[in-house]
TORPA-4810 file (N, C-alpha, C, O; in nm, 3 decimals):
<nodes>
NODE_1_0.077_-0.116_0.013_-0.007_-0.011_0.010_0.088_0.118_0.013_0.186_0.117_0.087_M
NODE_2_0.056_0.247_-0.077_0.110_0.340_-0.081_0.047_0.455_-0.040_-0.069_0.458_-0.080_T
NODE_3_0.082_0.563_0.032_0.012_0.665_0.085_0.058_0.805_-0.013_0.174_0.830_-0.045_H
NODE_4_-0.058_0.882_-0.049_-0.034_1.004_-0.117_-0.085_1.113_-0.056_-0.207_1.124_-0.048_Y
NODE_5_-0.004_1.208_-0.005_-0.079_1.327_0.078_-0.182_1.411_0.010_-0.264_1.476_0.074_S
NODE_6_-0.176_1.408_-0.109_-0.272_1.509_-0.166_-0.333_1.443_-0.287_-0.274_1.441_-0.395_V
NODE_7_-0.450_1.391_-0.268_-0.519_1.306_-0.367_-0.567_1.379_-0.500_-0.596_1.319_-0.603_A
NODE_8_-0.570_1.506_-0.486_-0.638_1.587_-0.601_-0.516_1.588_-0.714_-0.543_1.597_-0.833_S
NODE_9_-0.398_1.580_-0.672_-0.288_1.591_-0.757_-0.271_1.476_-0.853_-0.209_1.488_-0.959_T
NODE_10_-0.325_1.370_-0.815_-0.326_1.246_-0.884_-0.374_1.243_-1.023_-0.479_1.304_-1.044_L
NODE_11_-0.316_1.183_-1.123_-0.381_1.172_-1.251_-0.490_1.059_-1.288_-0.482_0.970_-1.373_P
NODE_12_-0.595_1.089_-1.200_-0.679_0.982_-1.190_-0.840_1.054_-1.213_-0.866_1.165_-1.167_V
NODE_13_-0.927_0.985_-1.280_-1.060_1.009_-1.282_-1.143_0.938_-1.169_-1.160_0.816_-1.171_T
NODE_14_-1.189_1.013_-1.079_-1.235_0.965_-0.963_-1.393_0.922_-0.961_-1.475_1.006_-0.997_W
NODE_15_-1.438_0.789_-0.918_-1.567_0.759_-0.922_-1.616_0.729_-0.766_-1.545_0.679_-0.679_R
NODE_16_-1.745_0.767_-0.753_-1.795_0.732_-0.598_-1.830_0.579_-0.594_-1.870_0.515_-0.692_K
NODE_17_-1.815_0.540_-0.497_-1.860_0.398_-0.466_-2.018_0.404_-0.496_-2.081_0.508_-0.476_A
NODE_18_-2.080_0.282_-0.548_-2.219_0.274_-0.583_-2.304_0.271_-0.458_-2.421_0.312_-0.455_T
NODE_19_-2.244_0.225_-0.361_-2.327_0.217_-0.206_-2.296_0.333_-0.135_-2.297_0.317_-0.013_A
NODE_20_-2.270_0.444_-0.173_-2.267_0.575_-0.113_-2.410_0.613_-0.067_-2.513_0.590_-0.131_S
NODE_21_-2.401_0.675_0.054_-2.531_0.709_0.124_-2.571_0.848_0.088_-2.499_0.924_0.024_N
NODE_22_-2.698_0.879_0.136_-2.742_1.027_0.089_-2.661_1.134_0.169_-2.663_1.250_0.128_P
NODE_23_-2.586_1.102_0.286_-2.516_1.208_0.372_-2.369_1.226_0.305_-2.294_1.308_0.360_N
NODE_24_-2.322_1.155_0.190_-2.233_1.192_0.137_-2.096_1.123_0.209_-1.983_1.166_0.183_E
NODE_25_-2.117_1.027_0.288_-2.022_0.963_0.373_-1.988_0.826_0.285_-2.035_0.715_0.312_N
NODE_26_-1.899_0.853_0.176_-1.839_0.769_0.097_-1.702_0.771_0.056_-1.634_0.868_0.087_C
NODE_27_-1.645_0.668_-0.018_-1.523_0.680_-0.068_-1.517_0.690_-0.227_-1.607_0.635_-0.292_V
NODE_28_-1.418_0.756_-0.288_-1.412_0.757_-0.423_-1.293_0.688_-0.472_-1.199_0.692_-0.392_E
NODE_29_-1.270_0.624_-0.584_-1.178_0.534_-0.629_-1.143_0.547_-0.758_-1.231_0.585_-0.835_F
NODE_30_-1.006_0.518_-0.811_-0.987_0.550_-0.947_-0.862_0.451_-0.980_-0.801_0.388_-0.894_G
NODE_31_-0.834_0.450_-1.124_-0.730_0.355_-1.144_-0.610_0.454_-1.174_-0.607_0.539_-1.263_Q
NODE_32_-0.513_0.427_-1.083_-0.397_0.515_-1.098_-0.300_0.460_-1.229_-0.235_0.539_-1.297_L
NODE_33_-0.301_0.344_-1.248_-0.205_0.288_-1.364_-0.254_0.159_-1.359_-0.347_0.129_-1.284_D
NODE_34_-0.186_0.064_-1.448_-0.224_-0.063_-1.475_-0.216_-0.160_-1.363_-0.258_-0.275_-1.372_T
NODE_35_-0.151_-0.102_-1.241_-0.120_-0.193_-1.141_-0.163_-0.157_-1.001_-0.143_-0.226_-0.901_T
NODE_36_-0.239_-0.015_-1.008_-0.281_0.027_-0.876_-0.406_0.105_-0.860_-0.426_0.195_-0.942_A
NODE_37_-0.492_0.085_-0.770_-0.622_0.139_-0.768_-0.606_0.247_-0.630_-0.575_0.194_-0.523_V
NODE_38_-0.624_0.373_-0.634_-0.638_0.461_-0.517_-0.758_0.492_-0.486_-0.851_0.485_-0.567_V
NODE_39_-0.770_0.530_-0.358_-0.895_0.543_-0.276_-0.873_0.677_-0.178_-0.771_0.700_-0.112_V
NODE_40_-0.997_0.761_-0.186_-0.989_0.886_-0.103_-1.122_0.902_-0.066_-1.216_0.844_-0.121_R
NODE_41_-1.134_0.992_0.043_-1.249_1.036_0.130_-1.322_1.109_0.026_-1.259_1.200_-0.028_D
NODE_42_-1.454_1.087_-0.016_-1.509_1.204_-0.110_-1.529_1.336_-0.053_-1.542_1.430_-0.132_S
NODE_43_-1.536_1.360_0.082_-1.544_1.482_0.152_-1.417_1.548_0.149_-1.419_1.669_0.168_K
NODE_44_-1.318_1.497_0.131_-1.183_1.561_0.138_-1.096_1.542_0.013_-0.997_1.470_0.025_D
NODE_45_-1.125_1.604_-0.115_-1.085_1.565_-0.228_-0.933_1.612_-0.247_-0.865_1.571_-0.341_A
NODE_46_-0.879_1.708_-0.144_-0.752_1.734_-0.155_-0.667_1.667_-0.031_-0.547_1.689_-0.015_H
NODE_47_-0.731_1.600_0.039_-0.659_1.519_0.150_-0.570_1.402_0.085_-0.531_1.407_-0.031_G
NODE_48_-0.544_1.300_0.171_-0.475_1.185_0.138_-0.546_1.093_0.040_-0.666_1.113_0.017_P
NODE_49_-0.486_1.003_-0.012_-0.518_0.887_-0.094_-0.450_0.776_-0.039_-0.350_0.805_0.027_A
NODE_50_-0.480_0.651_-0.051_-0.418_0.526_-0.044_-0.421_0.452_-0.204_-0.522_0.450_-0.275_L
NODE_51_-0.311_0.403_-0.235_-0.300_0.303_-0.336_-0.261_0.166_-0.316_-0.158_0.134_-0.256_A
NODE_52_-0.346_0.083_-0.367_-0.356_-0.047_-0.356_-0.325_-0.138_-0.493_-0.380_-0.120_-0.601_F
NODE_53_-0.218_-0.247_-0.460_-0.188_-0.302_-0.581_-0.318_-0.410_-0.623_-0.402_-0.443_-0.540_D
NODE_54_-0.317_-0.454_-0.753_-0.437_-0.526_-0.805_-0.487_-0.626_-0.726_-0.607_-0.639_-0.704_A
NODE_55_-0.387_-0.711_-0.674_-0.422_-0.821_-0.577_-0.494_-0.792_-0.462_-0.598_-0.852_-0.434_T
NODE_56_-0.437_-0.685_-0.379_-0.497_-0.636_-0.251_-0.641_-0.558_-0.285_-0.735_-0.566_-0.205_A
NODE_57_-0.650_-0.494_-0.388_-0.781_-0.429_-0.453_-0.894_-0.550_-0.454_-0.995_-0.552_-0.384_W
NODE_58_-0.852_-0.652_-0.551_-0.940_-0.774_-0.572_-0.970_-0.838_-0.444_-1.084_-0.879_-0.422_Q
NODE_59_-0.879_-0.850_-0.360_-0.937_-0.919_-0.231_-1.026_-0.843_-0.140_-1.113_-0.901_-0.075_A
NODE_60_-1.003_-0.692_-0.130_-1.089_-0.602_-0.066_-1.249_-0.607_-0.144_-1.351_-0.609_-0.076_F
NODE_61_-1.251_-0.607_-0.274_-1.376_-0.595_-0.336_-1.437_-0.724_-0.319_-1.559_-0.728_-0.304_V
NODE_62_-1.367_-0.834_-0.319_-1.412_-0.981_-0.296_-1.485_-0.974_-0.154_-1.604_-1.004_-0.148_A
NODE_63_-1.422_-0.939_-0.053_-1.435_-0.926_0.093_-1.575_-0.846_0.098_-1.663_-0.894_0.170_G
NODE_64_-1.602_-0.732_0.029_-1.728_-0.640_0.039_-1.836_-0.745_-0.025_-1.934_-0.788_0.036_I
NODE_65_-1.802_-0.777_-0.152_-1.926_-0.872_-0.207_-1.973_-0.985_-0.097_-2.093_-1.010_-0.084_R
NODE_66_-1.869_-1.054_-0.017_-1.909_-1.171_0.050_-1.967_-1.124_0.188_-2.008_-1.211_0.266_S
NODE_67_-1.971_-0.988_0.223_-2.027_-0.946_0.347_-1.925_-0.950_0.437_-1.975_-0.944_0.550_G
NODE_68_-1.797_-0.959_0.443_-1.694_-0.961_0.537_-1.689_-0.834_0.611_-1.638_-0.834_0.723_D
NODE_69_-1.742_-0.718_0.556_-1.739_-0.600_0.649_-1.881_-0.569_0.679_-1.972_-0.584_0.598_F
NODE_70_-1.895_-0.519_0.815_-2.027_-0.485_0.864_-2.062_-0.359_0.809_-1.978_-0.279_0.767_P
NODE_71_-2.186_-0.342_0.808_-2.243_-0.198_0.765_-2.324_-0.144_0.866_-2.355_-0.218_0.960_T
NODE_72_-2.365_-0.019_0.863_-2.465_0.044_0.953_-2.608_0.028_0.899_-2.704_0.059_0.970_D
NODE_73_-2.621_-0.020_0.777_-2.751_-0.013_0.707_-2.827_-0.121_0.758_-2.941_-0.140_0.717_N
</nodes>
C-alpha cells in the first residue's frame, strides 16, 4: 500500500462507490495505472489517498461482496 498526501494531484478520474449514502459519507476510487487503484474520502478531495496493488484491491472487493465488512445499514 502506498500513501499519497494530496489525492487531487493524482492523474485519476475519480468515481464514487455505488453504495454511497445520501449523507455523502463515501469513498471515491480511481485507476492510477495498470497496477494500482487509489482510494480517497469524497468529502476531502485534497486530502490523502491510499494506493493498493491489483491483488489487494481484488481481495478487498471480494470481501465487500461476500459480506466480510459490517455496515450500519
